[in-house]
C-alpha positions as CSV (number, residue, x, y, z in Angstrom):
1,X,1.6,15.8,33.9
2,X,0.7,12.4,33.8
3,X,2.6,9.4,33.1
4,X,1.0,9.2,29.8
5,X,1.6,12.4,28.7
6,X,5.4,11.7,29.0
7,X,5.1,9.0,26.5
8,X,5.9,9.8,22.8
9,X,2.3,9.8,21.7
10,X,1.4,12.1,24.8
11,X,4.4,14.4,23.5
12,X,4.5,14.7,20.2
13,X,0.8,13.2,19.4
14,X,0.1,10.1,17.4
15,X,-0.3,9.8,13.8
16,X,-4.0,8.2,13.2
17,X,-4.7,5.2,10.8
18,X,-6.8,6.0,7.7
19,X,-10.2,5.0,8.1
20,X,-10.8,1.6,6.5
21,X,-14.3,1.3,5.2
22,X,-13.4,-1.2,2.7
23,X,-14.4,-2.2,-0.9
24,X,-12.8,0.9,-2.8
25,X,-12.2,0.4,-6.1
26,X,-9.6,2.5,-8.2
27,X,-11.3,5.3,-10.1
28,X,-10.4,6.1,-13.9
29,X,-7.7,8.3,-12.5
30,X,-6.3,5.9,-10.2
31,X,-6.1,3.3,-12.8
32,X,-4.2,5.6,-15.0
33,X,-1.5,6.3,-12.1
34,X,-1.6,2.4,-11.2
35,X,-0.6,1.8,-15.0
36,X,2.2,3.7,-14.8
37,X,5.4,2.9,-12.8
38,X,5.9,5.6,-10.0
39,X,9.0,7.6,-10.3
40,X,12.0,5.4,-9.2
41,X,12.7,7.7,-6.2
42,X,9.2,6.9,-4.6
43,X,9.5,3.2,-5.3
44,X,9.2,0.5,-8.1
45,X,5.8,-0.9,-8.1
46,X,1.9,0.1,-7.3
47,X,0.1,-1.0,-4.4
48,X,-3.8,0.1,-4.4
49,X,-5.5,-0.7,-1.0
50,X,-9.1,-1.8,-0.9
51,X,-9.6,-0.8,2.5
52,X,-8.6,2.9,2.3
53,X,-8.2,3.8,-0.9
54,X,-4.7,4.8,-0.8
55,X,-1.8,4.2,-3.5
56,X,1.5,3.2,-2.3
57,X,4.9,3.0,-4.2
58,X,7.1,-0.1,-2.5
59,X,10.4,-0.5,-3.6
60,X,11.9,-3.8,-4.9
61,X,12.1,-5.3,-1.6
62,X,8.5,-4.8,-0.7
63,X,7.6,-6.2,-4.0
64,X,9.2,-9.1,-3.1
65,X,7.7,-9.7,0.1
66,X,4.3,-9.1,-1.5
67,X,5.0,-11.6,-4.2
68,X,6.0,-13.9,-1.8
69,X,2.6,-13.6,0.5
70,X,0.8,-13.9,-2.5
71,X,2.5,-17.0,-3.2
72,X,3.8,-15.7,-6.9
73,X,7.0,-15.3,-8.4
74,X,8.4,-11.4,-8.7
75,X,7.4,-10.3,-12.2
76,X,10.4,-9.0,-14.5
77,X,8.7,-6.0,-15.0
78,X,6.2,-4.2,-13.1
79,X,4.8,-2.1,-15.8
80,X,0.9,-2.7,-16.2
81,X,0.8,-4.5,-13.2
82,X,0.0,-3.7,-9.1
83,X,-0.7,-5.4,-6.2
84,X,-4.3,-4.8,-4.2
85,X,-4.3,-5.3,-0.8
86,X,-7.8,-5.2,1.7
87,X,-5.3,-3.4,4.1
88,X,-2.3,-1.8,4.1
89,X,-0.2,0.0,6.4
90,X,-2.1,3.5,6.3
91,X,-5.2,2.1,7.7
92,X,-3.9,-1.2,9.7
93,X,-0.8,-2.8,10.9
94,X,0.4,-4.5,7.5
95,X,-0.8,-5.7,4.0
96,X,-3.4,-8.1,3.7
97,X,-4.5,-10.3,1.1
98,X,-1.9,-8.8,-1.8
99,X,-3.2,-9.8,-5.3
100,X,-1.3,-9.1,-8.3
101,X,-3.5,-7.1,-11.0
102,X,-2.6,-7.2,-14.3
103,X,-3.7,-4.0,-16.7
104,X,-4.7,-4.6,-20.2
């Protein structure tokens, strides 16, 4: 057994990041999901990643951090709104370039 095999990733494996192809756009079904708030056990708002096409459901603190990074105030209500990011924690190390999208 090598020293690398003794590291956590060598012993248990590592979760691979999703490929980040970029320029993903939400499909009709995804827009329908983004329009509705997630189950409160999952989170309080929706985030769509243009990098890998994943929909995430952060809690209130995550929404505040995304709003701060986007230089906007936290909405009173997340219904009909979602953040769109260029990279998320599934395809990179952190959220990049959050933009609040309001659905009509």
